[in-house]
C-alpha positions as CSV (number, residue, x, y, z in Angstrom):
1,M,70.9,218.0,42.5
2,K,68.3,216.0,41.1
3,T,68.4,217.9,37.6
4,L,72.7,217.3,36.9
5,K,72.6,213.2,38.4
6,P,71.7,211.5,35.2
7,T,73.6,214.2,32.6
8,L,76.7,212.8,35.3
9,I,75.5,209.0,33.9
10,A,74.8,209.5,31.0
11,F,78.7,211.5,30.7
12,L,80.3,208.8,32.6
13,L,78.8,206.2,30.7
14,L,80.0,208.2,27.2
15,T,83.7,208.4,28.8
16,S,84.2,204.9,29.4
17,L,82.7,204.2,25.7
18,G,86.1,206.2,24.2
19,L,87.7,204.5,27.0
20,V,87.0,201.0,25.6
21,F,87.2,202.1,22.1
22,Q,90.5,203.6,22.4
23,C,92.5,200.5,24.0
24,Q,90.8,198.2,21.4
25,H,92.5,200.5,18.5
26,D,95.4,200.7,20.1
27,D,95.5,196.8,21.2
28,E,95.5,196.5,17.2
29,N,98.8,197.8,16.4
30,I,101.0,197.3,19.6
31,V,100.1,193.7,17.8
32,P,101.3,193.0,14.6
33,I,99.8,189.4,13.1
34,K,103.5,188.2,11.8
35,G,104.7,185.1,9.9
36,P,107.8,182.8,9.7
37,D,111.1,184.2,8.9
38,P,111.2,183.1,5.3
39,I,114.7,181.3,4.3
40,V,117.8,183.1,1.9
41,R,119.6,181.0,0.5
42,G,123.0,182.9,-1.2
43,N,125.3,181.2,-3.7
44,E,128.4,180.3,-2.2
45,K,130.8,178.2,-3.1
46,I,134.4,175.6,-1.5
47,S,136.7,173.9,-3.4
48,C,139.0,171.2,-1.2
49,P,140.0,168.8,-2.3
50,T,142.5,166.5,-0.6
51,C,140.6,168.7,2.0
52,T,142.3,167.9,5.5
53,P,146.5,167.9,5.2
54,L,148.3,164.4,4.8
55,A,151.6,163.7,5.4
56,I,150.9,161.3,2.0
57,N,149.9,164.4,0.5
58,G,153.1,166.3,0.9
59,A,152.3,167.7,4.7
60,P,155.3,168.2,7.0
61,S,153.1,165.9,8.7
62,D,149.5,164.8,9.1
63,F,146.7,167.5,9.9
64,S,149.7,170.3,9.2
65,A,148.8,173.9,7.1
66,T,152.8,174.5,7.1
67,N,152.8,174.7,2.8
68,V,149.0,174.4,2.3
69,P,149.4,177.1,-0.4
70,V,147.4,180.3,-0.2
71,G,144.0,180.9,-1.6
72,T,143.5,177.3,-1.1
73,W,141.1,175.6,1.2
74,Y,141.7,173.3,4.1
75,A,140.3,171.4,7.2
76,D,141.1,173.1,10.5
77,K,141.4,169.8,12.6
78,S,142.7,171.0,16.2
79,H,139.0,173.8,15.5
80,S,137.3,170.5,14.1
81,N,135.9,167.0,15.8
82,V,134.2,164.2,15.4
83,M,131.7,163.0,18.3
84,W,129.1,160.4,19.0
85,E,126.3,159.2,21.3
86,S,124.2,156.3,22.3
87,P,122.1,155.6,24.9
88,Y,123.4,153.1,27.5
89,K,121.7,150.2,27.5
90,A,118.2,151.6,28.1
91,F,119.2,153.8,31.5
92,G,118.0,156.8,29.4
93,S,122.6,157.7,30.1
94,L,124.3,158.7,27.6
95,L,127.2,157.4,26.7
96,T,129.8,159.6,24.0
97,G,133.2,160.0,22.5
98,R,134.9,161.6,20.1
99,F,137.3,160.1,17.7
100,N,140.8,161.5,17.5
101,Y,142.0,160.8,14.2
102,F,138.8,162.2,11.1
103,V,140.3,163.2,8.1
104,V,138.3,165.5,5.3
105,E,139.0,163.8,2.1
106,D,137.6,165.4,-0.2
107,L,134.9,168.6,0.1
108,N,133.2,170.1,-2.9
109,F,130.4,172.7,-1.1
110,D,127.4,174.6,-3.6
111,E,124.6,176.7,-1.8
112,A,122.9,178.1,-5.1
113,V,123.2,173.8,-6.6
114,P,122.6,171.4,-4.0
115,S,123.3,169.2,-6.5
116,N,126.6,169.6,-6.8
117,I,127.3,168.8,-2.8
118,A,129.8,165.6,-2.2
119,F,132.2,165.3,0.8
120,K,134.5,161.7,1.2
121,G,135.7,161.3,4.5
122,Y,137.1,159.0,7.9
123,V,138.0,158.0,11.2
124,R,140.4,155.7,12.5
125,L,138.2,153.3,14.8
126,N,140.6,152.6,17.4
127,S,141.7,156.7,18.3
128,V,138.2,156.5,19.8
129,N,138.0,159.3,22.7
130,T,134.8,158.9,25.8
131,G,136.7,161.8,28.0
132,E,135.9,158.7,30.9
133,P,139.1,156.4,31.4
134,G,136.9,153.7,32.8
135,R,135.3,153.5,29.3
136,D,138.2,153.8,27.3
137,G,140.1,151.8,29.6
138,G,137.8,148.5,29.4
139,C,135.5,147.3,26.5
140,L,137.5,150.6,24.2
141,A,140.8,149.3,24.4
142,G,141.1,147.3,27.0
143,N,144.4,144.7,27.3
144,G,146.1,145.9,23.9
145,D,143.1,145.7,21.7
146,A,140.2,148.6,21.3
147,S,137.5,145.4,20.9
148,T,134.0,146.9,20.3
149,F,134.9,147.8,16.5
150,K,137.2,144.3,15.7
151,T,140.2,147.0,15.9
152,T,143.8,147.0,17.9
153,L,145.3,150.0,19.1
154,D,148.1,149.5,16.6
155,M,146.3,149.8,13.6
156,T,146.8,152.8,11.3
157,T,145.5,152.6,7.8
158,E,144.3,148.9,7.7
159,P,140.7,149.8,5.8
160,A,139.7,147.2,9.2
161,N,140.1,150.3,12.2
162,Q,138.0,152.9,9.0
163,A,134.8,153.9,9.3
164,T,134.2,156.4,5.7
165,I,131.6,157.9,4.8
166,V,131.1,159.0,0.5
167,S,128.2,161.1,-0.5
168,K,126.2,160.5,-3.1
169,P,126.2,161.8,-6.9
170,G,123.9,164.3,-7.5
171,T,121.9,164.2,-3.8
172,G,122.2,166.8,-2.2
173,R,118.6,168.7,-2.2
174,Y,117.2,171.9,0.2
175,S,115.3,171.2,3.3
176,A,112.1,172.5,3.0
177,T,111.7,173.4,6.8
178,D,115.0,175.6,7.9
179,A,118.4,176.9,6.0
180,G,119.6,172.8,5.8
181,F,120.3,170.6,3.6
182,F,120.5,167.1,2.8
183,V,122.6,164.1,1.1
184,D,122.5,160.5,1.0
185,A,125.5,159.0,1.7
186,D,127.6,155.6,1.6
187,L,128.8,155.2,5.1
188,T,130.7,151.9,5.7
189,F,132.3,150.8,9.0
190,L,133.1,147.1,10.7
191,G,132.9,146.4,6.6
192,V,129.4,146.7,6.0
193,T,128.0,149.2,2.8
194,K,124.8,150.8,4.2
195,Q,122.5,153.9,2.6
196,V,122.7,157.5,5.8
197,T,121.3,160.6,5.0
198,V,123.8,163.3,5.7
199,K,121.6,167.0,7.4
200,L,124.4,170.0,6.5
201,F,124.4,173.4,8.0
202,Y,126.3,175.9,6.5
203,E,127.8,179.0,8.5
204,K,129.3,181.4,5.7
205,Q,132.2,182.9,5.0
206,T,133.2,185.5,7.8
207,D,136.6,187.7,6.7
208,Q,139.6,187.1,9.9
209,G,142.1,188.9,8.8
210,S,145.6,186.2,7.2
211,Y,142.5,183.7,7.1
212,T,139.0,183.7,4.9
213,M,136.7,180.5,7.6
214,A,133.5,178.6,6.7
215,G,132.1,176.3,8.9
216,I,130.2,172.5,7.9
217,I,128.4,171.5,10.5
218,A,126.5,167.9,9.8
219,E,124.7,165.1,11.7
220,F,123.1,161.5,10.9
221,D,122.0,158.4,12.7
222,F,122.3,154.7,12.4
223,L,122.0,151.4,13.7
224,A,125.2,150.3,14.4
225,I,123.3,146.6,16.1
226,T,120.8,145.7,13.6
227,D,122.5,147.8,10.2
228,F,126.6,147.0,11.4
229,G,126.6,143.9,12.9
230,L,127.8,145.7,16.6
231,S,128.2,143.5,18.9
232,S,128.3,145.5,22.5
233,T,125.5,145.1,25.4
234,N,126.5,148.6,26.4
235,V,125.3,150.9,23.7
236,D,121.9,151.3,22.1
237,D,121.3,150.6,18.0
238,K,120.7,153.8,17.4
239,V,123.8,156.0,17.2
240,K,124.3,159.6,16.3
241,V,126.8,161.1,15.1
242,R,128.1,164.6,14.0
243,I,130.7,166.6,12.2
244,N,132.2,169.7,13.0
245,A,134.3,171.1,10.3
246,L,136.2,174.5,10.2
247,L,137.3,175.4,6.8
248,R,140.2,178.3,6.6
249,N,141.0,180.0,3.0
250,K,144.8,181.6,3.2
251,K,145.3,184.8,2.3
């Protein structure tokens, strides 16, 4: 028995070392080194002049797509929205809302040549809706007026009742960190015009039976009090706007 003990110890030691080396080899195969996914760019285009069907452009009524010709892109308002948010004073609570009346007036999107991206749109300020009667019936639209935006509820197409955004020609460019795009634009609000930078994301065209559909998501920030003279003790200076536009093309 004494002569077998060193042999047994040597055998166990060699077996253990073999298992260690085997485990290290397996780990190298199981955990590959992988970098970030590459950004893939396409070459899709959308041309959408007079993009939102309006009565002034021949539609039966505003936002009715009944007479939009086959093969023409248009903005589907009922599946789109324009939303905003701003902190309430200094308490961290967010004030949020949307505009019930908004128009994508013109849109040209070029995925392969972002400098060709162009757009124009507007909202009617007195169509604001926060979904909270305590706000909508108070500072935004109390006593027959929408005092925060210096408008009245009976206004429609008056310039004072519109906030517009218009892209600056040739400023479209790729984002270096994701699949988005940047475009500089002029924002006109409360009679003041300032430049903002809009970030766009494009949802590619898909076949939906009787339609081809695509999407544009756009976001930008602006300083409502400092840059545009908004008079309010409720909202923070910084306001974020998000635009979700569903685009359709009839077959």
